[in-house]
C-alpha positions as a LaTeX table, in Angstrom:
\begin{tabular}{lrrr}
\hline
Residue & $x$ (\AA) & $y$ (\AA) & $z$ (\AA) \\
\hline
Met1 & 79.06 & 154.22 & 120.60 \\
Ala2 & 79.41 & 157.61 & 119.61 \\
Glu3 & 76.20 & 160.46 & 121.05 \\
Leu4 & 73.75 & 160.37 & 118.32 \\
Asn5 & 73.77 & 164.15 & 118.68 \\
Ile6 & 77.31 & 164.46 & 116.99 \\
Pro7 & 77.03 & 165.36 & 113.50 \\
Val8 & 77.77 & 162.78 & 110.90 \\
Glu9 & 80.20 & 164.26 & 108.58 \\
Lys10 & 80.65 & 163.47 & 104.98 \\
His11 & 83.45 & 163.34 & 102.79 \\
Pro12 & 84.65 & 166.57 & 101.54 \\
Leu13 & 86.79 & 165.63 & 98.34 \\
Glu14 & 86.08 & 163.14 & 95.35 \\
Pro15 & 88.76 & 160.51 & 95.16 \\
Phe16 & 91.70 & 161.63 & 93.40 \\
Leu17 & 92.17 & 158.52 & 90.36 \\
Pro18 & 94.42 & 159.65 & 88.20 \\
Gln19 & 94.90 & 157.49 & 84.99 \\
Gly20 & 97.17 & 154.84 & 85.08 \\
Ala21 & 97.72 & 155.20 & 88.99 \\
Lys22 & 99.62 & 152.16 & 90.46 \\
Val23 & 99.42 & 153.39 & 94.25 \\
Leu24 & 96.37 & 154.41 & 96.07 \\
Met25 & 97.03 & 156.22 & 98.97 \\
Leu26 & 94.68 & 155.92 & 101.72 \\
Gly27 & 94.26 & 158.61 & 105.11 \\
Ser28 & 91.43 & 157.87 & 107.46 \\
Phe29 & 89.45 & 161.43 & 106.96 \\
Pro30 & 90.31 & 164.76 & 106.43 \\
Pro31 & 90.73 & 167.41 & 109.11 \\
Ala32 & 88.19 & 169.69 & 109.68 \\
Lys33 & 88.24 & 172.45 & 107.18 \\
Lys34 & 89.10 & 175.47 & 109.21 \\
Arg35 & 92.29 & 173.20 & 109.55 \\
Trp36 & 93.06 & 173.02 & 105.54 \\
Ser37 & 95.64 & 175.30 & 103.48 \\
Met38 & 94.49 & 173.98 & 99.99 \\
Glu39 & 91.48 & 172.15 & 99.07 \\
Phe40 & 93.18 & 168.49 & 98.66 \\
Phe41 & 94.54 & 165.67 & 100.21 \\
Tyr42 & 96.53 & 165.96 & 103.20 \\
Pro43 & 95.65 & 169.82 & 103.63 \\
Asn44 & 96.57 & 170.40 & 107.06 \\
Trp45 & 99.79 & 172.58 & 106.77 \\
Ile46 & 101.17 & 170.95 & 110.11 \\
Asn47 & 100.87 & 167.37 & 108.35 \\
Asp48 & 104.17 & 166.37 & 106.69 \\
Met49 & 102.66 & 164.23 & 103.85 \\
Trp50 & 104.00 & 167.10 & 100.81 \\
Arg51 & 106.88 & 167.69 & 103.09 \\
Ile52 & 107.92 & 163.93 & 103.36 \\
Ile53 & 107.48 & 163.24 & 99.22 \\
Gly54 & 109.29 & 166.42 & 98.25 \\
His55 & 112.01 & 165.07 & 100.44 \\
Val56 & 111.62 & 161.52 & 98.71 \\
Phe57 & 111.34 & 162.74 & 94.94 \\
Phe58 & 113.24 & 166.07 & 95.32 \\
Asp59 & 115.58 & 165.64 & 98.41 \\
Asp60 & 113.14 & 169.03 & 98.96 \\
Arg61 & 111.36 & 168.86 & 101.96 \\
Leu62 & 109.74 & 172.42 & 100.69 \\
His63 & 108.91 & 171.16 & 97.04 \\
Phe64 & 105.64 & 171.45 & 97.51 \\
Val65 & 105.42 & 174.18 & 99.53 \\
Gly66 & 103.40 & 177.34 & 98.01 \\
Thr67 & 102.64 & 180.69 & 99.50 \\
Gly68 & 102.52 & 181.27 & 103.36 \\
Lys69 & 101.74 & 178.56 & 105.12 \\
Ser70 & 99.89 & 176.59 & 102.34 \\
Phe71 & 100.89 & 173.85 & 100.04 \\
Asp72 & 101.00 & 174.37 & 96.23 \\
Lys73 & 97.92 & 171.88 & 95.11 \\
Glu74 & 98.50 & 172.35 & 91.32 \\
Arg75 & 101.92 & 171.07 & 91.72 \\
Ile76 & 101.10 & 168.04 & 93.88 \\
Ile77 & 98.15 & 167.64 & 91.32 \\
Glu78 & 100.43 & 167.32 & 88.41 \\
Phe79 & 102.99 & 165.63 & 90.19 \\
Cys80 & 100.32 & 162.49 & 91.09 \\
Ser81 & 98.88 & 162.20 & 88.14 \\
Glu82 & 102.40 & 161.84 & 86.26 \\
Asn83 & 103.46 & 159.33 & 89.03 \\
Gly84 & 100.38 & 157.75 & 88.97 \\
Ile85 & 99.73 & 158.63 & 92.95 \\
Ala86 & 95.91 & 157.82 & 93.83 \\
Leu87 & 94.50 & 159.55 & 96.93 \\
Tyr88 & 91.48 & 158.99 & 99.10 \\
Asp89 & 90.41 & 157.87 & 102.54 \\
Thr90 & 89.25 & 154.63 & 104.41 \\
Ala91 & 85.86 & 156.48 & 105.60 \\
Cys92 & 83.48 & 158.66 & 103.85 \\
Glu93 & 81.25 & 159.46 & 106.48 \\
Val94 & 82.74 & 160.44 & 109.88 \\
Arg95 & 81.85 & 161.50 & 113.62 \\
Arg96 & 84.51 & 163.58 & 114.89 \\
Leu97 & 84.36 & 162.80 & 118.78 \\
Lys98 & 86.87 & 166.00 & 119.34 \\
Asp99 & 87.55 & 168.93 & 117.78 \\
Asn100 & 90.59 & 168.09 & 116.48 \\
Ala101 & 92.67 & 165.94 & 113.48 \\
Ser102 & 93.40 & 162.94 & 115.40 \\
Asp103 & 92.25 & 159.56 & 114.18 \\
Lys104 & 91.77 & 158.29 & 118.05 \\
Phe105 & 88.87 & 160.80 & 117.95 \\
Leu106 & 87.15 & 159.45 & 114.78 \\
Glu107 & 84.18 & 157.26 & 114.53 \\
Val108 & 83.95 & 155.72 & 111.27 \\
Val109 & 80.37 & 155.51 & 110.27 \\
Lys110 & 80.58 & 154.68 & 106.68 \\
Ala111 & 84.13 & 153.15 & 104.95 \\
Thr112 & 84.87 & 153.77 & 101.87 \\
Asp113 & 83.96 & 151.30 & 99.25 \\
Leu114 & 87.69 & 150.40 & 98.22 \\
Ser115 & 86.83 & 147.25 & 95.65 \\
Ala116 & 84.52 & 149.90 & 93.76 \\
Leu117 & 87.99 & 152.27 & 93.86 \\
Leu118 & 90.22 & 149.77 & 92.76 \\
Glu119 & 87.62 & 149.15 & 89.83 \\
Lys120 & 88.31 & 152.49 & 88.56 \\
Ile121 & 92.17 & 151.65 & 88.67 \\
Gln122 & 92.75 & 148.61 & 87.45 \\
Glu123 & 96.40 & 148.90 & 87.32 \\
Cys124 & 96.61 & 149.61 & 91.02 \\
Gln125 & 99.46 & 147.52 & 92.45 \\
Ala126 & 99.38 & 148.30 & 95.40 \\
Ile127 & 97.39 & 150.13 & 98.63 \\
Val128 & 99.61 & 152.30 & 100.99 \\
Thr129 & 97.69 & 153.57 & 104.71 \\
Thr130 & 99.17 & 156.53 & 106.42 \\
Gly131 & 97.99 & 155.79 & 109.55 \\
Gln132 & 96.27 & 153.69 & 112.12 \\
Lys133 & 92.96 & 154.23 & 111.78 \\
Ala134 & 93.24 & 153.46 & 107.90 \\
Thr135 & 95.18 & 150.42 & 108.06 \\
Asp136 & 92.78 & 148.88 & 110.96 \\
Val137 & 89.54 & 149.83 & 108.27 \\
Ile138 & 91.62 & 148.06 & 105.20 \\
Cys139 & 92.39 & 144.76 & 107.54 \\
Glu140 & 88.70 & 144.84 & 108.76 \\
Ile141 & 87.19 & 145.37 & 104.95 \\
Phe142 & 89.41 & 142.59 & 103.22 \\
Gly143 & 90.41 & 140.28 & 105.98 \\
Cys144 & 94.01 & 140.95 & 105.73 \\
Ser145 & 96.59 & 140.49 & 108.21 \\
Glu146 & 98.53 & 143.98 & 109.64 \\
Pro147 & 101.88 & 144.69 & 107.90 \\
Pro148 & 104.75 & 146.37 & 110.21 \\
Val149 & 105.20 & 149.90 & 109.89 \\
Gly150 & 107.55 & 150.25 & 106.86 \\
Gly151 & 106.27 & 147.13 & 105.55 \\
Trp152 & 103.74 & 145.12 & 103.46 \\
Thr153 & 101.76 & 142.07 & 103.26 \\
Glu154 & 99.40 & 140.96 & 100.56 \\
Cys155 & 95.51 & 141.62 & 100.35 \\
His156 & 92.85 & 141.76 & 98.14 \\
Asn157 & 93.72 & 140.29 & 94.60 \\
Gly158 & 97.38 & 139.96 & 95.52 \\
Ile159 & 97.65 & 143.89 & 96.17 \\
Arg160 & 100.40 & 145.02 & 98.02 \\
Phe161 & 98.95 & 146.57 & 101.09 \\
Trp162 & 101.53 & 148.58 & 102.71 \\
Arg163 & 101.80 & 150.38 & 106.15 \\
Met164 & 103.45 & 153.85 & 106.24 \\
Pro165 & 104.69 & 155.76 & 109.29 \\
Ser166 & 102.00 & 158.35 & 109.58 \\
Ser167 & 102.27 & 161.50 & 108.52 \\
Ser168 & 101.25 & 163.48 & 111.22 \\
Arg169 & 103.82 & 165.30 & 113.78 \\
Ala170 & 101.71 & 163.68 & 116.17 \\
Tyr171 & 103.55 & 160.25 & 115.39 \\
Pro172 & 106.79 & 160.24 & 117.27 \\
Leu173 & 109.22 & 160.04 & 113.98 \\
Pro174 & 111.64 & 162.21 & 112.64 \\
Leu175 & 110.60 & 163.45 & 108.85 \\
Glu176 & 113.62 & 162.13 & 107.18 \\
Lys177 & 112.87 & 158.58 & 109.08 \\
Lys178 & 109.22 & 158.64 & 107.75 \\
Ala179 & 110.77 & 159.81 & 104.67 \\
Glu180 & 113.01 & 156.61 & 104.55 \\
His181 & 109.91 & 154.03 & 104.57 \\
Tyr182 & 107.73 & 156.04 & 101.65 \\
Arg183 & 111.22 & 155.84 & 99.58 \\
Lys184 & 111.87 & 151.79 & 100.07 \\
Met185 & 107.71 & 151.73 & 99.32 \\
Phe186 & 107.77 & 153.82 & 95.99 \\
Glu187 & 111.01 & 151.66 & 94.97 \\
Thr188 & 109.66 & 148.47 & 95.65 \\
Glu189 & 106.56 & 149.87 & 93.67 \\
Gly190 & 108.80 & 150.53 & 90.71 \\
Met191 & 108.20 & 154.84 & 90.85 \\
Ile192 & 111.49 & 155.89 & 91.83 \\
\hline
\end{tabular}
């Protein structure tokens, strides 16, 4: 249990739930704001999520890179809206036990009400977790088994639950190999 003097952080972003979303991608919780390169999901410049997505859909890992060390938020929002990709995190309140972005040092104080999120995107056919902490929370909330990395299992109301490799550079897999897992998931979901 964390020290009570460690402050509780509330999620700084609203869920991104475009109309007709087919996939809900869930991380654990955003990094501290000082690590952000934009005001959107996966904002850390050294997180490879938007490079992976660029590689999968455009064969260009730099497709979503903006000017300087930042991502092009408007291009990302437009892409996710057009392709039915919803984004949020499995925790809406956390304690950060160390001053870094590692899931290992996040204590989930309050999990996101995922059933309420799914009510808002009723065409959603898959939940995709992008890290171990998010995977653990899904398994706990819905009582489903953990899929292997790059694979899926069935959970909540027949929705497919995919476990992707983390987009963090701390996860020991080259970007191209991570992209292969994401490509397989998006192909299976009929999005490529």
